[in-house]
N, C-alpha and C positions, 0 to 999 in steps of 0.2 A: 539596539537590534542585534541579535546574535548573528555571527558570521561563520560558525563552525558547529559541529555536532556537540562538542564539549560545552561551548557557550550556550547553545540551545538548552541542553539538559540543565545547566547551572541556572538558567533563567526561569525554569518552570516553577509554578506556584506549588507550595508544599501539599496542598490538598489533592493535586492531580499528578504530582511527580511519581509517586509509587506505582500508580496504575499505568502511567505512560511508560515507565521503565519495564513493567511487566509486558506491555504490548510490544515494545522493542525486542524484548527477550523472546517472546513467542514468534515474532516475525523472523528473527535471526536464526532461531532453532529450526524452523520449518521451511524456510525459503530454500529452494534447490540451489545447489552449487552453481557458481558462475555469475550470480548477481553480485553487485558491489554496493556497499553502504557509502553514502555520500551526503553532503549537505547541499540541497538544491531547492530553490523556490522558498527559502526561509523555513524549510522543514527537513527532517531526516528522511532520506529517500534511498531507494534501492533501484539500481539501474543496470542495464546491460552495458558493460564497459566498452569503450571504443576499441579495445583489442579484440573483442568478440564481434562487434558490429561497428566497423569504422565509419559507416555513413552517418551515424549519430541520429539525433532527433531531427526530423525534416523541418520543423519550425525554426530550429537553430542547430545546424549540423555540427557546431563546435561542442555541443552538449552531448553527453552519453544518453542513450535511449532510456527515458524514464519508464518505470514499471509500477512502483508502489511507493507511497509516501505516508508518513504518520505525523500527526500533529496534535497539540493541545489547542483547543478552542475555548472560548468563553463558556460554552455550555457543556463541554466534556472533551472527549477524544474523537479524532477522526482518522480513518484509514482510507486513503485514496488508492484504489486498485484499478489500474488501467485495463487489466485483463477482463474484469467484469464489464467494463464499458464496451469493450471491443468484441467479446465473445458471448453471444446470446445463450449458448449452452451452459457456460460457466455461470452466467447471471441467473438462469432459471434454476440451476442446481442450488446456488446460494439462497435464493428466495424460497425454495422448497425446504431446505435444511434449517434455515434460521428459526422458524417457530418450534422446531424440535429441540432447540438448545436454549431458547430465550423466551421469557414470558412477555417481554415488552414488544411493542410494534416495531417493525423494521423501519428505521429512519435513514433513507438513502436518496442520494442524488444520482447522477449518471455514473460517476465513479467513486463517489464519496459515501462511506458508511459512517454514520455518526452514532456515538455512544454517549448518551446524556447521563445515564445512571451507571456510574462506574462499577457499582457492585453487581450489575447485571451483564457485564461483558462476557460473551460466550468464547472464552479463551480457546477451548478445544476446536470449535468451529473456525475461528480465525486461523489457527495453526493448519487446519485441513485446507482452508481456502488458499493460503499462501503457498502451500506445497503442490498445488495442482498444475502449475505452469512453469516449465523450465525456461531459461533464457532463449533457447532455440524455438520452443513453442511460442513464446511471446514475439519473437522476431517474425515468425510466419504469420501470426494473427495480425500484427502491426502492419506488415507489408501488404497483406491482403486487404486490409481496411483502408490503408493510406494510398496505395498506388494502383489499386484496381479501378477499372472504369465501369 
């Protein structure tokens, strides 16, 4: 089981490695400044670092606040975007835009977007999605959803 970003990438199956590395590149290129790449939950993740949000993740305050994770799954690639789960406006935007960029049906859970056909991944849309929320935006949305009564 990988324990670092490097080990995770090294462990990827050849048939999915190239697409995963492209996904990582799109995320890193488009993610607003301030997020930090890390290895969390056995995936590559992007978090609000403790220096920007010392309170950390309420479930485990020792952890930086998670925002986005990417992973290879048996059936394809997955992008876990906490902002989509917590912000109904962002979710609606993504659900409206997806059919304009992709012929396949949107395969999505609460925060997980699954891409089974690697050749149909909407790279431009993913870049736009990850660019839409800064660390400060995410902190505001997170606190509103977590700590409001």
